N, C-alpha and C positions, 0 to 999 in steps of 0.2 A: 829373067832367070836369076840374074845377080841379086835383084831385089828380094826374090823368094829365098835364095840362099842366105842372104843377110838377115832376113827376118827369122829363119830357122836357127841361125847361129845365136841371135839375140835370145830366142826362146830357150835354147839349150843352156846358155850361160845363166839365164834367169833361174832355170830349174836347179842348176848346180849351186847357185847362191842360196836358194831356199833350202835345199837339202843340207848344205854346209852349215847353215844357221840352226838347223834342227838336228844337230848331232845326237844320235841315240846311243845310250849305253845300257847294259843290263846289269842289275845287281844280283847278289847271291841268292835272293829269294825267288828269282825268276821274273820279277816285275821290271818294267821298263821306265827309266827316268830320262827326261830330256835335259841335256846339258849337265849331267851329273858329275862329269869329270873335266878338269882342265887339261891342256895339252901335255902337262908333265905328269899326268896320272893321278893328281890329287883331286879330292872332292871339290867341286865348284860351289862355294857358299854365297854366291852373289845374289841368289834368290832367297828372300826371307821365308822360312818354313815354320809352321806351327805343328807340334807333335802332341798326340794324345797318349797319356800314361794312365793305366788303371792300377789303383792301389786299394787295399782293404781299408775299411773304416768309413767314417762319415766326415763331412766337411766342417771344420771348426770355424768359429766366427771370424778369426783373424787369418784364415788360410788364403783368402784372396789377396790380402795385403802382402803376406809372406811370398806368395807366388809372383806377385807383381814385382817385388824387389829382386827375386831370383831371375825373373825373365829379363830384367834390365841388363843383368850381367851376361846372361846367355845370348841375348841379341847383340850386345856389344862385341862379344868374343867370337861367336860362331853363327850369328845372324839367324838364330833359332829361338822360338819360344815354346813354352810347355803348357799344356792344358791337363789338369788332373781330373779324372773321373773316379768315382768311388763305388765300391761294392760293400754295402753295409754288412756288419758282422753276421747278422741273422740271415742274410741272403746269399752267403758265399756258396752254400751247397747247391743252390738252384741257378743263380745268375752266373757264377764263374764258369761252369761247363758250357752254358748257353752262349756266353760271350765268344767262345771259340767255334762251337758247332754251327752257330747261325751265320758265320761269315762276316760278322760285324767289322766295320772299318775302324781300326785303331792302330797305334804304333807300337806301344810297349805295355807289358803287364808283369805283375809279380808272378813268379813261378816257383815251384818247389818239388823236390823229389818225393815228398810226402803229401803233396797237395790233393785237393778234391779230384782234379785230373792230374795225375803224376806227370812230372816234366818229360820223362821218356815217352809217355803215351802221347803227349802233345807233339813231340818230335815225329813219332811214327805216323801220326795222323796228318802230318804235313802242315801243322798250324804255326810252326816257328821258323824263322829265317836262319839259314846257315851263315854264321858270321865268321867262320874260320879264316877266310882269306881277306876279310875286311879289317881285321885288327891292326895289322902293320900300317895300313894306310890311314885309318880313321881314329885309331885309339892306341898308338904305340906306347904312350906313357902308362895307360891302363894295362896293356898286355904285359909290360915288365913288372908293374906293381903287383899283379895278381898271378905271378909266375907259378906259385905253389898251389893255386886253386883251380887252374883250368882243367886238370884231369877229372875233377869231380863233376864237371858238366859235359864231358865228352860222351857222345853216343855214336858208336861205330866210328870212332876216331875224329868225329866232327864236333864243332862247338855251336850250340844253339842258344846259349844264355850267358849272361855275365854274373858270376857268383859273388857273394859277399866275401869280404876279407876281414871279418871281425871274429876274433877268438873268444869263444864263450863255452861254458859247460852247462848245458840245460838239463842237468840231472835233477830228478824230482825228489822231494822229501816232505817231511811233516814239520810244520811251523807251530811252535808252542809258545806260551807266555812264561817268561822266567819267574815272574811274581807268583804265578799259580804253581809252577814247579816247586818253588820254595815252600809254598803253603802246603802242598801235598806231600812234601818230603821226597820228591823225585829229583835226585841230584843230577842225573843225566838221562838223555833219551838217545840210545844208539842201537836199538833193536825194536822189533815189533812187540816183544814182551814189555819193554820199557814204555812203549807208546800206549799199550793197553793199561798198564798200571796208572799212567797219567790220566787216560780217558775214564777209567773206572772212578778215580777220585773226583774228576770233574763232574761226572753224572751224580755222584753222591753229594756234590756241592751245589747241585741245581743247575749245572752248566750243560750245554749241548756241545760235545767235543768237536763234531764236524757238522755244524749247522748250515747245510748248503742246499743245493737243488740237484736236479737229476744228473747234471754233468759231473757230479762227484764220482759217478760210476767210472768215468774215464780215468780219473786220478787213482781210484782204487785198483783198477786194472794195471796201471803203470806201476803202482806199488807192488802188486803181485809179480810182475815180470822182473822188476828190479831187485827184489829180495829173494828170488828163487834161483839157487845154484849159479850157473854161468850163463843164464839166459839173457839175451839182448834182443832189442827190436830188430825185426827183419822186414824187408819189403814184401808187397803182395796185397795187403789190405791197409786201407787208410789208418793212420795212427789216431784218428778221431773215433775209432771203433775198437773192437777186440782184435787187435792186429796179430800178425804172425811173429814167430820168434826163431832164434837159432842159438847155438851154444858158442860162446866167445872163443873157446879153444878148439872146437871142432864144428866149423860153420858150413860143412859141406851139404848139410840138409836143413832146409827150412820147414818148420812144422807148425801145426795149429795147437796152441796150448790147451784149447778147450777139450782135447781128447786125451789129456793126461790125468794121472791120479792126483797130481799137485793141484790141478784146477778144481777137481771135485772137492778136495780138502779145503781149498780156498772158498768155494761156494758155501760150504758148511760154516766156515769161520765168519763170512759176511752175514749169514743168517743169524749167527750168534751176536754179532755186533749190532745188527738191527734190533734184536730183541733186548739188548742191553741199553738201548737208547743212545747210541753213539751219534745218530742223526735223527731228525724229526720224523714223525709218523707220516707227515704230509709232504715228504721230500719230492715226490714225483710231480707235485703241482706247485712247489715253492718257486719263487721268482728271484730270490736273492742267493748268491753263491756263498760258500763258506769263507772265502777271503774277505768279501765285503762285510759279512757278519762279524768276522774276527776283529776288524778295525773299528767296527761300531760297538764292540764289547758284547756281542751276542753269540760268539762261538769261542770255545777254548783253544781251537786250533784250525788249521787248514792245510791242504796239500797243494803244492805248486813246485815250479822249478826254481833253482837258485837265483837266476837273474831277476825273476819276478819278485822273489822275497827280498833280495837286497835292494832292488829298485823301488820298493814300497816303503823304504825307511822314512822318507819325508812324511808320508801319510801316517805312519806309526807315531812319529813325534808329534804330529798335529792332533791326531784323534785319540791317542793313548799316551798322553804325556807322562813321562817317568817310567813307562813300561818298556822292558827289553824283551826281545824274542830270541828263540833258539831254533836251529835247523838240523833235523836228523835226515841225512842224505841216504836214501834207500840203497843205491847201488854201491856205495863206497866200501862196505864190509867185504863184498865179494869181488873187489877189484874191477868194477865195471864202469868207472867214469870214462865216458866216451867223448873224444874230441868232436866238436861240431864239424860238419861238412859244408863246404860252400854251396852245394846244390840245395841245401835245406832252405836257403833264402837267396833267390836269384832273380834276375830280370831278363825276360825273354822279349824278342822283337817279333811282332806279328809278320807272318808271311805275306799279309796283305798290305803292309806298310810300303809306301812309295819311297821312303827315305831311310832305309836301314843304316846308311852311312851317317846321316845326321843323328839318328838314334844313338849310335855308338859314341859320337862326339858329345852328346848330352850326358850320357852315362859316365863318360870319362870325366867330364867337368864335375858332376855330382859326387864322384868318388875320389878325385885327385886335386881339385882346386879348393883350397881352404875356405875362401869366401863363399863359394857355392855350397860346399859341404855344410858349413855352419848354418847357413840360411835354411837348407833343406832339413837338417837334423834338429836344429834348436830354435829356429825362428829369427826374428829381428832383434839384434842386440840392443838392449836398453828398453825393449818392450816385452818380448817373450822371455828373454833371459839376460843375465849379466854374468861376468866372471868374478869370482871371489876366491882368492888364493888358488887360481888356476882351475877352479871347479865351476860348473854351470849351476846357476841358481836363479830363482825368480827375483826380479827387481821389486823394491818396496811399492812401486806404483802399479804393479801388475793387478789387473782386474779380469778375472776369469770370464766375465760376461762380455767384455770388450776385447780382451787380448788373448783369450784362450784359443788354442789351435795346435796344429802340427800334423805331420804325415806319418803313416805306417811305413817308414822308409828303411826297415831293417836290412833289406837287400842291398842297400847302398852304403852300409857302414864299413869302415876300415879301421884297423888297429892304428894305422899311421896318423889319422886325423881325429880319432875319437877323443872326446874330452870327458873326464870323470864328472859326475854330478854330485852336488852337495847333498842331494836328497837320497843318495845311494848309501847303503850300509857299507862302511869301509871293509867289512869282511869279504865283500865280493872279490876284492883284489888279493887278499891274503889266501882265500880259498882257491882262486884261479891259479895263483902261484904254486900252491901246494899240489893241486891236482895236475898241473902241467907236468909234474915230475913222475906221476904214476898213471896218467891217463892212457887209455888204449886207443888205437886207431879204429875207426869204424871199418870193418872188413868189407862193407858193401859200397864204400866210396868208389865211384867210377861205374858201378853197376846201376842201371836204370831199368826198372821193370816196365815192360810194355804190356799194359792190361787190355789192349784192344780186342784180343781174342776171347776174353772172359768177362767183358763188361756186363753181360746179362747176369752171369753168376754173381758178380760182385754186387750188383744192385739187389739181387735177392738176398744175399748174405747180409747186406746193410739193413734190410728190413727185419731180418731175424735178430740182428744185434740191437737194433733200436727198440725192440720190444722185449723179447725174453732175455736177451743178453744183459740189458740194463737192469731188469728185474732181479736176475740172479746176483749181480754184483752189489745191488742195494738190499739184498735179502727180502725182496718184496714178492716173491712168487707165492701162489696159493698152495703149491705142492711142497712136499719135503724137498730140501735143497738137492739131495742126490737124485731124486726123481726128476726134478727140474733140469738138472744137468743132462740126464739121459734124453729128455725131450729136446733140449737145446741141440745136442749132438745130432739127433735124428733130423731136426729141421735144417741144420747146416748141411747135412748130407744131401737132403732134398734140394737145397738151394744151389748145390754144385761146388762145395768146398774142395772136393777131391780134384775137380778140374782145375781150380785155381792153384792148388798145391802142385799139381803136375806141371802146369804152365810156368809157374815161378821157379820151380826147381830145374826144369829143362833149360830155361833161360840162364839161370845162375850157373849151371854146369857148363853150358856152352860158353858163357863169358869167361869162366876160369880156364877152360881149355884153350881159349884164344889168346890168353895173356902170354 
């Protein structure tokens, strides 16, 4: 009997030792990690972990080398390495939603309040991990550094993503050539009327003013919203389509601009612009956009946002030597320069990640550690970039075929560590400074539209926009523009625009009532 008791005691002790070594903890996303915490409550980093991060774009020739250098630092500091997977620009609309709906195993991904699947929708679908209670333990420096940004990513009081902390004003406008303005006697462009005067002269001079492809329609729609009264962008429909709007001074109601007199008048104007030859007759099948054609000397202008224009200064100097450009900012006259919101560019942690704690540690490194930040944003110093007078520039030895690369890492940018680039137009900073004094806050910061109840309607609306909507904006309908607008409105009704408007306004009203 003593022998049996002794054997049972040994067995019990053995089981206790095994269960003690297999200490189990649960993270915020509901997944279970073995040995995730030490006895003092901190994350146990004794095990090396490799994390998968999804970003937009494609892999540059030097990306593997840049990532290897970054991983050396991450492994040395937090025993973690990073693997980047890419969603090519042309595949975002299809592959990005599938990445979440398929249950694919990955750790982090780019998310946005205006993304193909909006951030709030991903949260409501249970696709992202709740990181609210992990920040103090795994990213205390990051939590403090982004103190002013966290509200922009809260959904029902919880945090499911890490927002950018980079100040910029992505206001759209028309880019023109100063030499052509002088030639045409156009001293300044500060209105649509000035813009038309310049474009009329360009056509008479044998130039195509907006020589682009079908995506010009999106930019023309932005121009319409930005130059109309107090209208500002509103959530509900992706900003890659004919999105919804609200008034900056009375934003209690979100509406569809397509059903306004202003839109009908704009459709007539776009038909006139097409007839005048402001863009090519084959624009729907063209493959080169107006910006590329502008810098190749094949377009008298293009439409883009200010950071894109000022960031293309190096290209301008290289391809159009001696030519200066000007920027007419569409929303400026109506006092509608809007401060960017952190949720526009953010990083979400997948609910399927086994290591949300390590993910936060990596994000903290990429956003607060200068060596990691510089590698991720600019590449390897001496190869992809060098500093000249405190500004980032290409080394003389840079070879695009061997050294070209970089990541679409906007979500990780911060004002504290960002370096100006020699290829940027210095007007970026003078404009930012001037606009910071007059910019308005986005009234929808903190509000995240959950589209899950109207996904079917949104898909149908997207189909209408991609066909008749684009044709109206480019003046390419076979009907009279007013008849085309009437048909467009009919198709939107059939697609379910009223259901979408009701859902987004109900959520917006409830959000305001809860504040």
